[in-house]
C-alpha positions as CSV (number, residue, x, y, z in Angstrom):
1,M,168.3,101.7,195.2
2,D,168.2,99.1,198.4
3,T,164.5,98.6,199.1
4,A,162.6,95.7,199.3
5,S,161.0,97.0,195.7
6,T,164.1,97.5,193.9
7,Q,163.2,95.6,191.0
8,A,159.8,97.0,191.5
9,L,161.4,100.7,191.1
10,R,163.4,99.9,188.7
11,K,160.7,98.6,186.3
12,A,159.0,101.7,187.4
13,L,161.5,104.1,186.4
14,E,160.9,102.2,182.9
15,L,157.4,103.8,182.3
16,L,158.0,107.2,183.3
17,V,157.6,109.9,180.6
18,D,160.4,111.9,182.3
19,P,162.6,109.5,184.6
20,P,164.7,111.3,186.8
21,A,168.5,111.6,187.0
22,D,168.5,110.8,190.4
23,P,166.0,108.9,191.7
24,D,164.8,109.1,195.1
25,T,164.2,105.7,196.8
26,S,165.6,106.4,199.9
27,K,162.0,106.1,202.1
28,G,161.3,102.7,200.2
29,Y,159.6,104.6,197.2
30,L,160.2,106.4,194.3
31,D,159.1,110.2,195.6
32,L,158.5,111.9,192.4
33,L,157.5,115.2,194.6
34,G,160.3,116.0,196.4
35,D,160.1,118.5,199.3
36,G,156.6,119.0,198.3
37,S,156.8,122.3,196.2
38,D,155.3,120.6,193.4
39,A,152.7,118.3,195.3
40,P,149.0,118.8,195.0
41,K,147.6,121.1,198.2
42,N,145.0,119.0,200.2
43,A,141.9,120.9,200.5
44,G,139.5,120.0,203.3
45,F,139.9,119.0,206.6
46,I,139.3,115.0,205.5
47,Q,142.4,115.4,203.6
48,K,144.4,116.6,205.9
49,V,143.9,113.9,207.9
50,W,144.7,111.0,205.8
51,A,148.1,113.0,204.9
52,S,148.6,112.5,208.7
53,P,150.6,109.9,210.9
54,A,147.1,109.3,212.6
55,G,144.9,110.2,210.2
56,S,147.5,107.2,207.7
57,M,146.7,104.9,210.3
58,L,142.5,105.5,211.0
59,Y,142.1,105.2,207.2
60,D,144.2,101.7,207.5
61,N,142.5,100.3,210.1
62,A,139.0,101.9,208.4
63,Q,140.0,100.2,205.0
64,A,140.7,96.5,206.8
65,L,137.4,96.5,208.4
66,G,135.4,97.7,205.6
67,R,136.6,95.0,203.4
68,K,135.6,92.7,205.5
69,L,132.0,93.6,206.1
70,M,131.5,95.1,202.8
71,T,131.2,93.5,200.0
72,A,131.6,96.6,197.4
73,W,135.0,97.2,198.9
74,Q,136.3,93.7,197.8
75,E,139.3,94.1,195.5
76,P,138.4,94.1,191.8
77,T,141.1,91.6,190.7
78,E,138.8,89.4,189.3
79,W,137.3,91.7,186.4
80,L,140.1,93.4,185.5
81,N,141.6,90.3,184.4
82,I,145.5,90.8,184.7
83,P,147.1,88.8,182.1
84,P,150.2,87.0,183.3
85,G,153.0,89.1,183.5
86,G,151.1,92.6,183.3
87,I,151.4,95.8,185.1
88,A,148.9,97.3,187.1
89,L,148.4,100.3,188.7
90,D,146.2,101.4,191.6
91,V,145.7,105.4,192.0
92,G,145.3,106.3,195.9
93,S,147.0,103.3,197.3
94,G,146.7,104.0,200.9
95,P,148.1,101.0,203.0
96,G,149.1,99.5,199.7
97,N,147.1,96.0,199.9
98,V,145.2,96.4,197.1
99,T,148.8,97.0,194.8
100,A,150.3,93.6,196.8
101,A,146.8,91.8,195.5
102,L,147.2,93.1,191.8
103,A,150.7,91.9,191.6
104,R,149.6,88.4,193.1
105,A,146.7,88.6,190.1
106,A,149.5,89.2,187.7
107,G,151.5,86.2,188.4
108,L,155.4,85.9,189.4
109,D,156.7,88.2,186.1
110,G,154.1,90.9,186.3
111,F,154.4,94.4,188.4
112,A,151.6,96.5,190.6
113,F,152.3,100.1,191.5
114,G,150.7,102.2,194.0
115,V,150.5,106.2,193.4
116,D,149.6,108.0,197.0
117,I,150.5,111.6,198.1
118,S,150.8,111.0,201.8
119,E,154.1,110.2,202.8
120,P,152.9,108.7,206.3
121,M,150.8,106.4,203.5
122,L,153.2,105.2,201.4
123,A,155.8,104.4,204.4
124,R,153.1,102.3,205.8
125,A,152.7,100.8,202.6
126,V,156.0,100.4,201.6
127,E,156.8,98.3,205.3
128,A,153.7,96.3,204.8
129,E,154.0,95.4,200.9
130,A,156.7,96.4,199.3
131,G,158.5,93.9,197.2
132,R,160.2,92.7,194.1
133,Q,156.6,93.0,192.1
134,V,155.0,95.7,194.3
135,G,156.4,99.1,194.3
136,F,155.4,102.7,195.5
137,L,155.9,106.2,194.0
138,R,154.8,109.3,195.6
139,A,153.0,111.0,192.5
140,D,150.2,113.4,191.6
141,A,147.0,111.3,190.4
142,Q,146.2,115.1,188.6
143,R,149.2,114.8,186.4
144,L,150.3,110.9,186.9
145,P,154.1,110.3,185.4
146,F,153.7,108.0,183.4
147,R,153.8,107.4,179.5
148,D,150.6,106.9,177.8
149,D,149.3,103.1,177.0
150,V,151.7,101.4,179.6
151,F,149.2,99.7,182.6
152,D,147.4,96.2,181.8
153,A,145.1,97.5,184.6
154,V,144.1,100.5,186.3
155,T,142.0,100.9,189.9
156,S,141.5,103.6,192.1
157,I,139.5,102.7,195.2
158,A,137.8,104.7,197.5
159,V,139.7,108.0,196.8
160,L,138.6,109.9,193.4
161,Q,136.2,111.8,195.5
162,L,138.9,113.4,197.8
163,I,140.8,114.9,194.6
164,P,140.7,118.3,193.8
165,D,140.3,117.6,190.1
166,A,138.6,114.1,189.7
167,E,137.7,114.6,186.4
168,A,141.9,115.2,185.6
169,A,142.8,112.1,187.7
170,L,140.4,109.9,185.6
171,A,141.4,111.5,182.2
172,E,144.7,110.1,183.3
173,M,143.9,107.1,184.6
174,V,142.9,106.2,181.1
175,R,145.3,107.8,179.4
176,V,147.8,105.4,180.9
177,L,145.5,102.0,180.7
178,R,146.6,100.5,177.6
179,P,144.1,99.5,174.3
180,G,141.9,96.7,175.1
181,R,142.2,96.8,179.2
182,R,139.9,97.6,181.9
183,I,139.8,100.3,184.7
184,A,137.4,99.6,187.7
185,I,136.9,103.1,190.1
186,M,135.1,102.8,193.5
187,V,133.4,106.0,194.9
188,P,131.1,107.0,197.4
189,T,127.7,108.5,196.1
190,V,125.3,111.2,196.8
191,T,123.5,110.4,200.3
192,N,121.2,112.4,202.1
193,R,122.3,110.6,205.8
194,G,124.0,112.8,208.6
195,P,128.2,111.1,208.2
196,A,128.0,111.9,204.4
197,R,127.0,115.0,205.1
198,L,129.6,115.6,207.5
199,L,132.1,114.2,205.0
200,S,131.2,116.5,202.6
201,K,132.0,119.2,204.6
202,G,134.9,117.9,205.0
203,G,136.1,118.0,201.5
204,A,135.1,115.2,200.0
205,R,132.7,114.7,197.0
206,F,130.1,112.1,196.3
207,F,129.0,111.5,193.0
208,A,125.4,110.9,191.5
209,E,124.3,107.7,190.4
210,D,125.6,107.7,186.2
211,E,127.9,111.0,186.6
212,L,131.4,108.6,186.6
213,A,129.6,106.4,183.9
214,D,129.0,109.3,182.0
215,R,132.3,110.5,182.7
216,F,133.7,107.3,181.3
217,E,131.6,107.0,178.6
218,G,132.8,110.8,177.4
219,L,136.4,109.8,177.7
220,G,135.8,106.8,175.2
221,L,135.9,104.2,177.3
222,E,133.2,100.9,176.6
223,R,131.8,98.1,178.3
224,V,130.9,100.7,180.8
225,R,129.1,99.6,184.0
226,S,128.0,100.5,186.9
227,K,126.7,98.9,190.7
228,S,125.8,100.5,193.9
229,I,126.1,98.5,196.8
230,G,125.4,101.2,199.4
231,T,126.8,104.2,200.0
232,M,129.1,103.0,197.1
233,Q,129.2,102.7,193.7
234,W,131.0,100.2,191.4
235,V,132.2,102.0,188.1
236,R,134.3,99.8,185.3
237,G,135.0,99.8,181.6
238,Q,137.0,99.3,179.2
239,K,139.9,101.3,176.7
240,P,139.1,100.6,173.1
């Protein structure tokens, strides 16, 4: 294990349900899916694009521009209230900029981990953001590899709509969150606009206005709030 994120990846191994005897960190991230036989299968044009090298670059640039232009894309670090020395999880971490922001919010003794299935995207994240407090893992969001109740904050930004079983992924995020801690998710909302229709045909899912908030409450979360800005919505809650 010889990467900029060696300390972070060692910490990640401590959080796993079943840590591998010979962890693969040869690409700078902890690969828990190996040759892809256990990886979830992307369904639809959108997911396949994001998993490609060209798609990862396109997504990276689009996300960076979106964060500058849309208040809906602001990083949720303030509301998540990560304690000093806390551990945060970014599901569908993409280029890793939000993961790094979570680590900064956790302070010098904290950690943040990003989970993604796209190898090209993980490579970009490692190059741009990996460090002593920031580590990345290749894993399935529908079957997170972590033990119960280990994270002080969980977030997922504009990714849940691309996961084949979004309900399973959300349940997993709640499972790994510590009691009393917070989760914040950003997803697209239902719309009849032309670009949204194209994305939907490509495999992206659009959530009804109260759909995700109802799911949060069904999973037992408290202080559930949702806020829509344009065609995007933030939904947040706290684990009792």
